[in-house]
N, CA, C and O atoms as CSV, one atom per row, in Angstrom:
chain,resi,resn,atom,element,x,y,z
A,1,MET,N,N,-50.348,-60.735,-18.465
A,1,MET,CA,C,-51.755,-60.980,-19.199
A,1,MET,C,C,-52.775,-60.504,-18.391
A,1,MET,O,O,-53.581,-59.657,-18.776
A,2,LEU,N,N,-52.780,-61.082,-17.122
A,2,LEU,CA,C,-53.952,-60.722,-16.264
A,2,LEU,C,C,-53.843,-59.156,-16.135
A,2,LEU,O,O,-54.941,-58.608,-16.224
A,3,ASN,N,N,-52.802,-58.329,-15.950
A,3,ASN,CA,C,-52.714,-56.965,-15.769
A,3,ASN,C,C,-53.286,-56.515,-17.079
A,3,ASN,O,O,-54.218,-55.720,-16.966
A,4,ASN,N,N,-52.950,-56.834,-18.248
A,4,ASN,CA,C,-53.690,-56.358,-19.506
A,4,ASN,C,C,-55.248,-56.378,-19.553
A,4,ASN,O,O,-55.973,-55.476,-19.974
A,5,ALA,N,N,-55.652,-57.686,-18.995
A,5,ALA,CA,C,-56.999,-57.791,-18.925
A,5,ALA,C,C,-57.738,-57.113,-17.889
A,5,ALA,O,O,-58.895,-56.763,-18.119
A,6,ARG,N,N,-57.099,-56.848,-16.574
A,6,ARG,CA,C,-57.583,-56.026,-15.691
A,6,ARG,C,C,-57.883,-54.568,-16.232
A,6,ARG,O,O,-58.951,-53.972,-16.092
A,7,GLN,N,N,-56.710,-54.083,-16.897
A,7,GLN,CA,C,-56.745,-52.664,-17.651
A,7,GLN,C,C,-57.966,-52.599,-18.642
A,7,GLN,O,O,-58.741,-51.645,-18.577
A,8,LEU,N,N,-58.134,-53.567,-19.521
A,8,LEU,CA,C,-59.158,-53.622,-20.524
A,8,LEU,C,C,-60.327,-53.498,-19.813
A,8,LEU,O,O,-61.203,-52.682,-20.096
A,9,SER,N,N,-60.379,-54.379,-18.781
A,9,SER,CA,C,-61.884,-54.549,-18.088
A,9,SER,C,C,-62.187,-53.146,-17.733
A,9,SER,O,O,-63.114,-52.540,-18.271
A,10,ALA,N,N,-61.347,-52.572,-16.751
A,10,ALA,CA,C,-61.576,-51.211,-16.048
A,10,ALA,C,C,-61.738,-50.237,-17.155
A,10,ALA,O,O,-62.600,-49.378,-16.972
A,11,ALA,N,N,-61.097,-50.207,-18.228
A,11,ALA,CA,C,-61.364,-49.273,-19.400
A,11,ALA,C,C,-62.819,-49.418,-19.994
A,11,ALA,O,O,-63.505,-48.412,-20.174
A,12,SER,N,N,-63.237,-50.564,-20.269
A,12,SER,CA,C,-64.490,-50.809,-20.685
A,12,SER,C,C,-65.516,-50.575,-19.850
A,12,SER,O,O,-66.584,-50.204,-20.338
A,13,ASP,N,N,-65.384,-50.746,-18.453
A,13,ASP,CA,C,-66.348,-50.145,-17.428
A,13,ASP,C,C,-66.408,-48.724,-17.372
A,13,ASP,O,O,-67.517,-48.213,-17.220
A,14,GLN,N,N,-65.283,-47.918,-17.480
A,14,GLN,CA,C,-65.300,-46.448,-17.569
A,14,GLN,C,C,-66.062,-45.973,-18.888
A,14,GLN,O,O,-66.730,-44.940,-18.919
A,15,TYR,N,N,-65.887,-46.868,-20.021
A,15,TYR,CA,C,-66.363,-46.462,-21.483
A,15,TYR,C,C,-68.017,-46.587,-21.122
A,15,TYR,O,O,-68.750,-45.665,-21.479
A,16,PHE,N,N,-68.542,-47.670,-20.456
A,16,PHE,CA,C,-69.808,-47.986,-20.280
A,16,PHE,C,C,-70.463,-46.930,-19.629
A,16,PHE,O,O,-71.487,-46.413,-20.075
A,17,LEU,N,N,-69.839,-46.549,-18.463
A,17,LEU,CA,C,-70.249,-45.443,-17.705
A,17,LEU,C,C,-70.426,-44.134,-18.495
A,17,LEU,O,O,-71.462,-43.505,-18.281
A,18,GLU,N,N,-69.635,-43.699,-19.285
A,18,GLU,CA,C,-69.411,-42.441,-19.785
A,18,GLU,C,C,-70.369,-42.257,-21.128
A,18,GLU,O,O,-70.792,-41.188,-21.571
A,19,ASN,N,N,-70.566,-43.410,-21.584
A,19,ASN,CA,C,-71.416,-43.436,-23.043
A,19,ASN,C,C,-72.770,-44.168,-22.717
A,19,ASN,O,O,-73.607,-44.145,-23.619
A,20,GLY,N,N,-73.076,-44.771,-21.627
A,20,GLY,CA,C,-74.459,-45.422,-21.294
A,20,GLY,C,C,-74.864,-46.569,-22.307
A,20,GLY,O,O,-75.966,-46.801,-22.804
A,21,VAL,N,N,-73.717,-47.183,-22.458
A,21,VAL,CA,C,-73.901,-48.422,-23.433
A,21,VAL,C,C,-73.533,-49.722,-22.547
A,21,VAL,O,O,-73.093,-49.570,-21.407
A,22,SER,N,N,-73.717,-50.947,-23.078
A,22,SER,CA,C,-73.234,-52.145,-22.453
A,22,SER,C,C,-72.206,-53.045,-23.208
A,22,SER,O,O,-71.713,-54.071,-22.738
A,23,SER,N,N,-71.946,-52.515,-24.457
A,23,SER,CA,C,-70.757,-53.101,-24.941
A,23,SER,C,C,-69.889,-51.982,-25.923
A,23,SER,O,O,-70.275,-50.892,-26.345
A,24,VAL,N,N,-68.555,-52.682,-26.122
A,24,VAL,CA,C,-67.688,-51.755,-26.856
A,24,VAL,C,C,-66.717,-52.673,-27.373
A,24,VAL,O,O,-66.336,-53.702,-26.816
A,25,ILE,N,N,-66.279,-52.139,-28.681
A,25,ILE,CA,C,-65.141,-52.754,-29.344
A,25,ILE,C,C,-63.691,-52.283,-28.850
A,25,ILE,O,O,-63.438,-51.162,-28.410
A,26,SER,N,N,-62.989,-53.103,-28.967
A,26,SER,CA,C,-61.468,-52.511,-28.231
A,26,SER,C,C,-60.797,-51.544,-29.093
A,26,SER,O,O,-59.680,-51.195,-28.712
A,27,ALA,N,N,-61.246,-51.036,-30.180
A,27,ALA,CA,C,-60.708,-49.862,-30.994
A,27,ALA,C,C,-60.924,-48.735,-30.224
A,27,ALA,O,O,-60.073,-47.849,-30.137
A,28,ASN,N,N,-62.383,-48.679,-29.448
A,28,ASN,CA,C,-62.537,-47.490,-28.688
A,28,ASN,C,C,-61.953,-47.413,-27.531
A,28,ASN,O,O,-61.957,-46.345,-26.918
A,29,LEU,N,N,-61.285,-48.652,-26.979
A,29,LEU,CA,C,-60.542,-48.629,-25.712
A,29,LEU,C,C,-59.120,-48.409,-25.739
A,29,LEU,O,O,-58.583,-47.875,-24.768
A,30,VAL,N,N,-58.362,-48.811,-26.881
A,30,VAL,CA,C,-56.994,-48.955,-26.957
A,30,VAL,C,C,-56.647,-47.953,-28.087
A,30,VAL,O,O,-57.286,-47.897,-29.138
A,31,GLY,N,N,-55.481,-47.091,-27.762
A,31,GLY,CA,C,-54.951,-46.121,-28.545
A,31,GLY,C,C,-54.366,-44.999,-27.958
A,31,GLY,O,O,-54.548,-44.801,-26.756
A,32,ALA,N,N,-53.668,-44.207,-28.650
A,32,ALA,CA,C,-52.945,-43.147,-27.986
A,32,ALA,C,C,-53.836,-41.997,-27.224
A,32,ALA,O,O,-53.429,-41.350,-26.259
A,33,THR,N,N,-55.052,-41.870,-27.801
A,33,THR,CA,C,-56.003,-40.905,-27.043
A,33,THR,C,C,-57.265,-41.536,-26.429
A,33,THR,O,O,-58.286,-40.874,-26.245
A,34,ASN,N,N,-57.148,-42.961,-26.090
A,34,ASN,CA,C,-58.099,-43.864,-25.520
A,34,ASN,C,C,-57.646,-44.173,-24.110
A,34,ASN,O,O,-56.631,-43.658,-23.640
A,35,TYR,N,N,-58.463,-45.080,-23.393
A,35,TYR,CA,C,-58.218,-45.270,-22.003
A,35,TYR,C,C,-57.144,-46.074,-21.791
A,35,TYR,O,O,-56.635,-45.990,-20.674
A,36,VAL,N,N,-56.600,-46.939,-22.678
A,36,VAL,CA,C,-55.492,-47.872,-22.443
A,36,VAL,C,C,-54.633,-47.250,-23.750
A,36,VAL,O,O,-55.149,-47.073,-24.853
A,37,LYS,N,N,-53.504,-47.008,-23.491
A,37,LYS,CA,C,-52.533,-46.473,-24.488
A,37,LYS,C,C,-51.955,-47.488,-25.535
A,37,LYS,O,O,-51.663,-47.138,-26.678
A,38,ALA,N,N,-51.814,-48.741,-25.077
A,38,ALA,CA,C,-51.170,-49.889,-25.710
A,38,ALA,C,C,-51.463,-51.109,-25.065
A,38,ALA,O,O,-51.570,-50.998,-23.844
A,39,VAL,N,N,-51.636,-52.335,-25.564
A,39,VAL,CA,C,-51.634,-53.530,-25.130
A,39,VAL,C,C,-50.532,-54.336,-25.572
A,39,VAL,O,O,-50.525,-54.641,-26.764
A,40,ASN,N,N,-49.581,-54.746,-24.821
A,40,ASN,CA,C,-48.408,-55.489,-25.177
A,40,ASN,C,C,-48.487,-56.945,-24.926
A,40,ASN,O,O,-48.717,-57.366,-23.792
A,41,THR,N,N,-48.294,-57.788,-26.012
A,41,THR,CA,C,-48.732,-59.094,-25.640
A,41,THR,C,C,-47.394,-59.672,-25.048
A,41,THR,O,O,-46.305,-59.181,-25.346
A,42,VAL,N,N,-47.531,-60.745,-24.191
A,42,VAL,CA,C,-46.609,-61.401,-23.536
A,42,VAL,C,C,-46.133,-62.754,-24.041
A,42,VAL,O,O,-44.961,-63.131,-24.019
A,43,ALA,N,N,-47.376,-63.575,-24.588
A,43,ALA,CA,C,-46.864,-64.940,-24.997
A,43,ALA,C,C,-47.767,-65.406,-26.260
A,43,ALA,O,O,-48.367,-66.476,-26.361
A,44,GLY,N,N,-47.721,-64.374,-27.172
A,44,GLY,CA,C,-48.632,-64.574,-28.454
A,44,GLY,C,C,-49.988,-64.563,-28.216
A,44,GLY,O,O,-50.670,-65.048,-29.119
A,45,GLU,N,N,-50.686,-64.054,-27.043
A,45,GLU,CA,C,-52.120,-64.301,-26.729
A,45,GLU,C,C,-52.775,-63.186,-27.655
A,45,GLU,O,O,-52.223,-62.209,-28.162
A,46,THR,N,N,-54.213,-63.627,-27.745
A,46,THR,CA,C,-55.218,-62.684,-28.534
A,46,THR,C,C,-56.191,-62.211,-27.412
A,46,THR,O,O,-56.543,-62.939,-26.483
A,47,TYR,N,N,-56.591,-60.921,-27.589
A,47,TYR,CA,C,-57.318,-60.292,-26.520
A,47,TYR,C,C,-58.614,-60.344,-27.397
A,47,TYR,O,O,-58.542,-60.616,-28.596
A,48,PRO,N,N,-59.905,-60.054,-26.715
A,48,PRO,CA,C,-61.055,-59.963,-27.407
A,48,PRO,C,C,-61.128,-58.570,-28.250
A,48,PRO,O,O,-60.563,-57.541,-27.881
A,49,ALA,N,N,-61.856,-58.682,-29.360
A,49,ALA,CA,C,-62.250,-57.547,-30.163
A,49,ALA,C,C,-63.336,-56.628,-29.674
A,49,ALA,O,O,-63.610,-55.541,-30.181
A,50,GLY,N,N,-64.012,-57.260,-28.480
A,50,GLY,CA,C,-65.094,-56.394,-28.120
A,50,GLY,C,C,-65.326,-56.843,-26.664
A,50,GLY,O,O,-64.988,-57.971,-26.306
A,51,TYR,N,N,-65.915,-55.942,-25.805
A,51,TYR,CA,C,-66.273,-56.285,-24.411
A,51,TYR,C,C,-67.658,-56.052,-24.177
A,51,TYR,O,O,-68.217,-55.170,-24.829
A,52,THR,N,N,-68.342,-56.772,-23.269
A,52,THR,CA,C,-69.874,-56.630,-22.992
A,52,THR,C,C,-69.989,-56.652,-21.340
A,52,THR,O,O,-69.609,-57.648,-20.725
A,53,GLN,N,N,-70.464,-55.645,-20.744
A,53,GLN,CA,C,-70.763,-55.589,-19.501
A,53,GLN,C,C,-71.060,-56.652,-18.725
A,53,GLN,O,O,-72.096,-57.265,-18.985
A,54,GLY,N,N,-70.290,-57.050,-17.714
A,54,GLY,CA,C,-70.661,-58.212,-16.757
A,54,GLY,C,C,-70.163,-59.469,-17.362
A,54,GLY,O,O,-70.325,-60.447,-16.632
A,55,GLU,N,N,-69.583,-59.707,-18.537
A,55,GLU,CA,C,-68.998,-60.753,-19.138
A,55,GLU,C,C,-67.675,-60.927,-18.679
A,55,GLU,O,O,-67.132,-59.923,-18.218
A,56,THR,N,N,-66.956,-62.117,-18.708
A,56,THR,CA,C,-65.600,-62.360,-18.354
A,56,THR,C,C,-64.847,-61.954,-19.696
A,56,THR,O,O,-65.366,-61.996,-20.811
A,57,VAL,N,N,-63.383,-61.506,-19.383
A,57,VAL,CA,C,-62.554,-61.368,-20.555
A,57,VAL,C,C,-61.974,-62.683,-20.976
A,57,VAL,O,O,-61.711,-63.440,-20.042
A,58,THR,N,N,-61.732,-63.091,-22.123
A,58,THR,CA,C,-61.186,-64.343,-22.342
A,58,THR,C,C,-59.827,-64.075,-23.194
A,58,THR,O,O,-59.827,-63.446,-24.252
A,59,ILE,N,N,-58.930,-64.512,-22.727
A,59,ILE,CA,C,-57.537,-64.317,-23.508
A,59,ILE,C,C,-57.319,-65.585,-24.164
A,59,ILE,O,O,-57.278,-66.609,-23.483
A,60,LEU,N,N,-57.154,-65.628,-25.588
A,60,LEU,CA,C,-56.941,-66.881,-26.237
A,60,LEU,C,C,-55.462,-67.089,-26.645
A,60,LEU,O,O,-54.720,-66.106,-26.654
A,61,GLY,N,N,-55.011,-68.258,-26.969
A,61,GLY,CA,C,-53.964,-68.506,-27.577
A,61,GLY,C,C,-52.653,-68.294,-26.827
A,61,GLY,O,O,-51.607,-68.101,-27.446
A,62,VAL,N,N,-52.709,-68.332,-25.409
A,62,VAL,CA,C,-51.712,-68.052,-24.614
A,62,VAL,C,C,-50.460,-69.194,-24.818
A,62,VAL,O,O,-50.606,-70.380,-24.524
A,63,ALA,N,N,-49.391,-68.704,-25.293
A,63,ALA,CA,C,-48.371,-69.494,-25.625
A,63,ALA,C,C,-48.798,-70.756,-26.641
A,63,ALA,O,O,-48.338,-71.898,-26.644
A,64,GLY,N,N,-49.725,-70.234,-27.416
A,64,GLY,CA,C,-50.294,-71.228,-28.491
A,64,GLY,C,C,-51.149,-72.428,-28.014
A,64,GLY,O,O,-51.639,-73.217,-28.822
A,65,ALA,N,N,-51.301,-72.533,-26.755
A,65,ALA,CA,C,-52.220,-73.563,-26.178
A,65,ALA,C,C,-53.155,-73.248,-25.221
A,65,ALA,O,O,-54.108,-74.007,-25.046
A,66,ARG,N,N,-53.014,-72.125,-24.500
A,66,ARG,CA,C,-53.843,-71.824,-23.202
A,66,ARG,C,C,-54.921,-70.952,-23.407
A,66,ARG,O,O,-54.900,-70.219,-24.395
A,67,THR,N,N,-55.991,-70.917,-22.511
A,67,THR,CA,C,-57.148,-69.894,-22.430
A,67,THR,C,C,-57.009,-69.527,-21.131
A,67,THR,O,O,-56.882,-70.320,-20.198
A,68,ILE,N,N,-57.035,-68.133,-21.036
A,68,ILE,CA,C,-57.226,-67.582,-19.538
A,68,ILE,C,C,-58.465,-66.578,-19.519
A,68,ILE,O,O,-58.632,-65.751,-20.416
A,69,THR,N,N,-59.180,-66.690,-18.607
A,69,THR,CA,C,-60.312,-65.819,-18.348
A,69,THR,C,C,-60.043,-64.829,-17.023
A,69,THR,O,O,-59.371,-65.165,-16.048
A,70,TYR,N,N,-60.665,-63.627,-17.182
A,70,TYR,CA,C,-60.501,-62.731,-16.264
A,70,TYR,C,C,-62.027,-62.208,-15.875
A,70,TYR,O,O,-62.689,-61.586,-16.707
A,71,ALA,N,N,-62.499,-62.482,-14.647
A,71,ALA,CA,C,-63.810,-62.028,-14.390
A,71,ALA,C,C,-63.610,-60.618,-13.568
A,71,ALA,O,O,-62.857,-60.508,-12.600
A,72,PRO,N,N,-64.466,-59.486,-14.156
A,72,PRO,CA,C,-64.369,-58.210,-13.573
A,72,PRO,C,C,-64.939,-58.229,-12.106
A,72,PRO,O,O,-64.939,-57.200,-11.431
């Protein structure tokens, strides 16, 4: 899960640089032709629908009970 968060964070940073914006929805990051090809869940977790520059990535519902945060 932390590797997924790290990849999504890096992908959003690259998107911010290339597009001159400070937020992005995950549909622009994940996909066959995007920065991250796929995000495979490990414990039924839910990843954010969007990312904002400088904010932590919060992963919800880990094993139905936990929350994990990743600070870029």
